[in-house]
C-alpha positions in Angstrom: 0.0 -0.2 0.1 1.6 3.5 -0.7 2.7 5.8 2.2 0.1 8.3 1.0 -2.8 5.9 1.0 -1.6 4.6 3.9 -1.5 7.8 5.7 -4.9 9.2 4.1 -6.6 5.6 5.3 -5.2 6.6 8.7 -6.8 10.1 8.6 -10.2 8.5 7.7 -9.9 5.9 10.6 -9.2 8.8 13.0 -12.3 10.5 11.9 -14.2 7.3 11.6 -15.3 8.1 8.1 -14.1 4.9 6.3 -16.5 4.1 3.2 -18.6 0.9 3.1 -18.3 -1.0 0.0 -20.2 -4.1 -1.3 -19.8 -7.8 -1.0 -19.0 -10.2 -3.7 -22.6 -11.9 -2.9 -24.0 -8.4 -3.4 -22.4 -8.0 -6.9 -23.0 -11.3 -8.0 -27.0 -10.9 -6.9 -27.0 -7.7 -8.8 -25.5 -9.0 -11.7 -27.6 -11.8 -12.0 -30.9 -10.1 -11.4 -29.9 -7.8 -14.4 -29.0 -10.7 -16.6 -32.5 -12.1 -15.7 -33.9 -8.9 -16.6 -32.3 -8.5 -19.6 -32.8 -12.0 -20.9 -36.7 -11.5 -20.8 -37.0 -8.1 -22.0 -33.9 -8.0 -24.8 -33.5 -4.5 -23.4 -29.7 -3.2 -22.4 -29.6 -1.7 -18.8 -26.9 0.8 -17.4 -27.5 -0.1 -13.7 -29.8 -2.6 -11.5 -31.1 -2.2 -8.3 -31.3 -5.1 -5.2 -32.5 -5.4 -2.1 -29.8 -6.7 0.2 -30.7 -8.5 3.9 -31.6 -6.2 6.7 -33.7 -3.6 4.4 -31.1 -2.0 2.5 -30.5 -1.5 -1.4 -28.0 -1.4 -3.9 -28.1 0.4 -7.3 -25.1 -0.7 -9.0 -23.8 0.2 -12.3 -23.5 -2.9 -15.2 -20.4 -3.6 -17.4 -20.0 -6.0 -20.2 -23.6 -6.3 -20.9 -23.7 -9.1 -23.5 -27.8 -10.1 -24.5 -28.3 -13.1 -26.5 -31.6 -14.9 -27.9 -31.3 -17.5 -25.0 -28.8 -16.1 -22.8 -27.8 -12.8 -21.3 -25.0 -11.9 -19.2 -23.1 -8.9 -17.7 -20.6 -7.8 -14.8 -20.2 -5.8 -11.9 -17.1 -4.2 -10.5 -16.7 -4.6 -7.1 -16.3 -1.7 -4.9 -15.0 -2.6 -1.6 -15.1 0.9 -0.1 -12.1 1.6 2.3 -11.6 -2.1 3.0 -8.0 -3.3 1.9 -9.9 -6.3 0.1 -8.1 -8.2 -2.5 -11.0 -8.2 -4.7 -11.6 -4.6 -4.7 -12.4 -3.5 -8.7 -12.3 -7.1 -9.5 -15.3 -8.1 -12.0 -17.9 -10.3 -10.8 -19.9 -11.7 -13.6 -23.4 -13.7 -14.0 -25.2 -15.2 -16.7 -28.9 -16.3 -17.2 -29.9 -18.8 -19.6 -33.0 -20.5 -20.3 -32.9 -24.2 -19.7 -34.8 -27.6 -19.4 -33.1 -28.6 -16.8 -31.8 -32.1 -17.9 -28.0 -31.2 -17.7 -28.2 -29.2 -14.5 -30.1 -32.4 -13.1 -27.0 -35.1 -13.9 -24.3 -32.3 -13.1 -22.4 -32.4 -9.7 -22.0 -29.2 -7.9 -24.8 -27.6 -9.0 -27.5 -25.5 -6.1 -31.0 -25.6 -6.8 -33.8 -23.6 -5.8 -37.2 -25.5 -6.3 -39.9 -23.8 -8.1 -43.2 -22.6 -6.2 -46.8 -22.6 -7.8 -46.0 -24.8 -10.8 -42.5 -22.9 -11.9 -39.7 -24.9 -13.0 -36.3 -24.9 -10.4 -33.5 -22.5 -10.8 -30.1 -23.8 -11.2 -27.2 -21.9 -9.7 -23.4 -23.1 -10.7 -20.0 -21.7 -10.5 -17.7 -20.9 -13.3 -13.9 -19.7 -13.8 -12.6 -18.1 -11.0 -15.1 -19.4 -8.3 -13.7 -21.7 -5.7 -14.8 -25.2 -4.6 -15.2 -26.5 -1.0 -12.7 -29.4 -0.1 -13.0 -29.9 3.5 -15.9 -29.9 6.1 -16.7 -27.2 8.5 -17.5 -24.3 6.0 -20.9 -22.8 5.3 -20.9 -25.0 1.9 -20.4 -28.6 1.8 -17.6 -30.4 0.1 -17.8 -30.7 -3.4 -19.4 -27.4 -3.9 -19.0 -24.1 -5.1 -18.0 -21.3 -2.4 -21.3 -19.6 -3.0 -22.3 -19.2 0.4 -25.7 -19.7 1.8 -26.9 -15.6 2.1 -25.2 -14.7 -1.4 -27.0 -17.6 -2.9 -30.3 -16.5 -1.6 -29.7 -13.2 -2.6 -29.0 -14.4 -6.1 -31.7 -16.7 -6.3 -34.0 -14.2 -4.7 -33.1 -11.5 -7.3 -33.5 -13.9 -10.2 -37.0 -15.2 -9.2 -38.1 -11.1 -8.7 -37.1 -10.8 -12.4 -39.1 -14.2 -13.3 -42.1 -13.4 -11.5 -42.5 -9.8 -12.9 -41.7 -11.2 -16.4 -44.5 -13.8 -15.9 -42.0 -16.7 -16.9 -42.9 -20.2 -15.5 -39.9 -22.2 -16.8 -36.4 -23.0 -15.4 -33.4 -20.6 -15.8 -29.5 -21.5 -15.1 -27.5 -18.8 -13.4 -23.8 -19.0 -13.6 -21.5 -16.8 -11.7 -17.9 -16.1 -12.4 -14.7 -14.2 -11.8 -12.0 -14.0 -14.5 -9.5 -12.9 -12.0 -10.6 -14.9 -9.1 -8.3 -17.6 -9.6 -5.0 -15.6 -9.1 -6.6 -13.2 -6.3 -7.7 -16.5 -4.5 -3.6 -16.7 -4.0 -3.6 -13.6 -2.2 -6.2 -14.6 0.7 -6.7 -17.7 3.3 -9.1 -20.0 0.9 -6.5 -22.6 0.4 -5.9 -22.8 3.9 -9.6 -23.6 4.8 -10.1 -25.6 1.8 -10.9 -23.7 -0.8 -9.8 -24.3 -4.0 -9.2 -22.6 -7.3 -10.7 -19.8 -6.7 -12.4 -17.2 -4.7 -15.5 -17.4 -2.4 -18.8 -15.4 -3.1 -19.4 -14.0 0.5 -21.4 -11.9 2.5 -24.0 -12.0 5.3 -25.4 -8.6 5.2 -24.8 -7.5 1.4 -22.3 -4.9 2.5 -18.5 -4.7 3.3 -17.4 -2.8 6.0 -13.7 -1.5 6.6 -11.7 -4.6 8.1 -12.7 -4.8 11.8 -10.8 -6.7 14.6 -14.1 -8.6 14.8 -13.7 -9.9 11.1 -10.0 -10.7 11.7 -11.1 -12.6 14.7 -13.9 -14.4 13.1 -11.3 -15.5 10.4 -8.7 -16.9 12.9 -11.9 -18.9 14.5 -12.7 -20.3 11.3 -9.4 -21.9 10.7 -9.2 -23.2 14.0 -12.8 -24.4 13.5 -11.8 -26.2 10.4 -8.6 -28.1 11.6 -10.9 -29.0 14.9 -13.3 -30.8 12.6 -10.8 -32.5 10.5 -9.8 -34.0 13.7 -6.4 -32.5 14.6 -5.9 -32.4 18.4 -2.5 -30.4 17.9 -2.5 -27.0 16.2 0.7 -24.7 15.4 -0.2 -20.9 16.2 2.2 -18.1 15.0 1.6 -14.3 15.0 2.6 -13.4 11.6 5.3 -13.5 8.8 8.0 -13.9 11.1 6.4 -16.7 12.9 5.7 -18.4 9.4 9.3 -18.3 8.4 10.5 -19.5 11.2 8.6 -22.6 11.7 9.2 -23.4 8.3 13.2 -22.5 7.9 14.0 -23.2 11.3 11.8 -25.6 12.8 11.1 -27.5 9.5 7.2 -27.3 10.2 4.6 -26.5 7.9 2.0 -23.9 8.4 -0.8 -26.6 6.9 -0.9 -27.4 10.7 -0.7 -23.9 11.6 -3.0 -20.7 12.1 -1.4 -17.1 12.1 -3.3 -15.3 14.9 -1.9 -11.6 13.9 -2.0 -9.9 17.2 -4.9 -11.4 18.6 -3.4 -14.0 20.9 -5.6 -14.7 23.5 -8.3 -14.9 21.4 -6.7 -17.6 19.4 -5.8 -19.4 22.2 -9.4 -19.3 24.0 -10.8 -20.4 20.5 -8.3 -23.4 20.4 -8.9 -24.2 23.7 -12.7 -24.3 22.9 -12.4 -26.2 19.6 -10.6 -29.0 21.8 -7.3 -28.4 20.9 -5.2 -30.3 23.4 -1.6 -29.1 22.7 -0.5 -26.2 21.1 2.7 -24.8 19.7 2.7 -21.0 19.7 6.2 -19.8 17.9 6.6 -16.0 18.0 9.3 -13.0 17.6 10.3 -12.1 21.3 9.0 -8.7 19.9 5.8 -9.5 20.3 6.0 -12.2 22.9 7.8 -10.2 25.3 4.1 -8.1 25.5 2.8 -11.8 26.6 5.1 -12.1 29.2 3.4 -9.1 31.0 -0.5 -10.4 30.2 -0.9 -8.4 27.2 -3.6 -10.1 25.4 -3.2 -8.1 22.0 0.0 -7.4 20.9 -1.0 -4.8 18.5 1.0 -1.4 19.6 -2.5 0.6 19.5 -2.8 -0.9 23.0 0.4 0.3 24.4 4.3 -0.3 24.2 5.7 -2.1 27.6 8.4 -4.2 26.0 10.9 -2.9 27.6 9.2 -2.6 31.1 8.2 -5.9 30.9 11.9 -7.3 30.1 13.5 -5.5 33.0 10.6 -7.0 35.4 12.0 -10.5 34.1 15.6 -9.1 34.5 15.7 -7.7 37.7 16.1 -10.8 39.5 19.1 -11.5 37.8 20.7 -8.2 37.3 22.4 -8.2 40.9 25.7 -6.0 40.7 25.0 -5.4 36.8 25.9 -1.8 36.9 23.7 0.5 34.7 21.7 -2.5 32.9 18.5 -1.1 33.9 19.1 2.1 32.1 20.2 0.3 29.3 17.0 -2.1 28.9 14.7 0.8 29.5 16.1 2.8 26.5 16.9 -0.1 24.4 14.7 0.7 20.7 14.4 -2.8 19.9 14.0 -6.6 21.5 17.2 -7.5 19.5 19.2 -4.6 21.1 17.9 -5.7 24.4 18.8 -9.0 23.7 22.3 -7.7 23.0 22.5 -6.2 26.2 21.5 -9.3 28.3 24.1 -11.5 26.2 26.7 -8.9 27.3 26.2 -9.3 30.3 25.8 -13.0 30.5 22.5 -13.5 31.6 20.4 -13.5 28.4 19.6 -17.2 29.3 18.1 -17.0 32.6 16.2 -13.9 31.5 14.4 -15.8 28.5 13.8 -18.6 30.7 11.8 -16.6 32.9 10.3 -14.8 30.2 9.2 -18.4 28.5 7.8 -19.0 32.1 5.8 -16.1 32.2 4.5 -16.4 28.4 3.5 -20.0 28.9 1.6 -19.4 32.1 -0.4 -16.5 30.4 -0.9 -18.6 27.4 -2.2 -21.9 29.4 -4.8 -19.5 31.4 -6.0 -17.9 28.2 -6.5 -21.8 26.5 -8.6 -22.7 29.5 -6.1 -25.5 30.0 -4.7 -26.7 27.0 -1.0 -27.9 27.0 0.6 -24.8 25.6 4.4 -24.8 24.5 6.3 -21.9 23.1 9.3 -21.0 21.1 10.4 -17.4 20.8 13.1 -16.1 18.7 15.0 -13.0 17.3 16.5 -12.7 13.9 20.0 -11.7 15.3 20.2 -14.5 17.7 18.1 -17.0 16.5 16.2 -19.3 19.3 16.0 -17.0 22.5 13.9 -19.6 24.2 11.9 -22.6 24.5 9.5 -23.9 27.1 10.3 -27.7 28.4 8.2 -29.7 26.1 8.1 -27.5 23.0 10.8 -29.9 21.2 8.6 -32.9 21.9 5.8 -31.0 20.1 7.9 -30.1 17.2 9.1 -33.7 16.9 5.3 -34.7 16.5 4.7 -32.1 14.3 7.6 -32.9 12.0 6.5 -36.8 11.8 5.4 -37.3 8.1 1.6 -37.1 7.4 1.2 -36.3 11.1 -1.1 -33.1 10.3 -1.8 -32.8 14.3 -4.0 -35.4 14.4 -3.4 -37.8 17.3 -3.1 -41.4 16.8 -4.8 -44.1 18.6 -2.4 -46.0 20.9 
């Protein structure tokens, strides 16, 4: 994100002026309704209005309109507002065509809305760039396109409204696709969630609210839920990119066994405990985890930066006769610098031992009783601390095909 855009976004956030956008579900439903209307009327439209959940309406412009005798299609450009959504400005296409339903009834992976009052069914299928669900635990069953329930209702509802107004009784097939979907999906969590080949058509209200903490926490909770449904009893948690690189390059583990929890340490551990994970390996940079040693549940800087104060509290018992060390620690700019100070004074190892004890204590409490093992590191000094049972858990995850699933003994 360019610095000027980031600064502007920060100013808007401070003023609480972030602009909302529309979900992919809304875009797909608007495009589908418009395609249906144009199929019935033969007239090209410039925009289409659709009623969303909770009584709000969306009136969106149309692109790439194409009307044929038995099929019509168009696209809606996704507007995510001020949310940093990877699908912002992507085209969501929909086509509607007449059908007798024979091919659809024989095919796999097609959603169906049974017709009422003598009307034929409506069929909904996915085209290019829409992902397919491969794991249980999501809103869509395995083997079906990742078009979530609320967007499905919106799509079917919009097309049914057009069909009713046109007085048409027969069946229709709706196809949703996103040409950029496959490439954009690589920038999302879809593959981790078990959605392959493209994006999901999402939304519960039809509106995209700029990314909030609730949305990020919900993503973490969903990832953990999916792994729990798959039978995993052990899981790896890492805060972000540093942790991901560390478990891959230093510990030789794979994030297929893990979940990235960002700054939401307590929320992730709490969810893991509720989902039934018995053992958790938490690997993170000391810059974040030192805050956990002080009982800080969310490590984002907006909640304060007490890193050096917490480190000094852990250092004090080992700093007898270490002249000037308190001032050095409290005025250090980074944890790398602070670790160097401890190393120079010959107390890095015992201090990190105390840090690890405190981190493990808080994490175990937040997980409500799961066995939590912790590894912390720095870029300059490598592994700084490791709880007593961490190596055993690392070996468990390193077994071929282990995937965190406990074996019956």
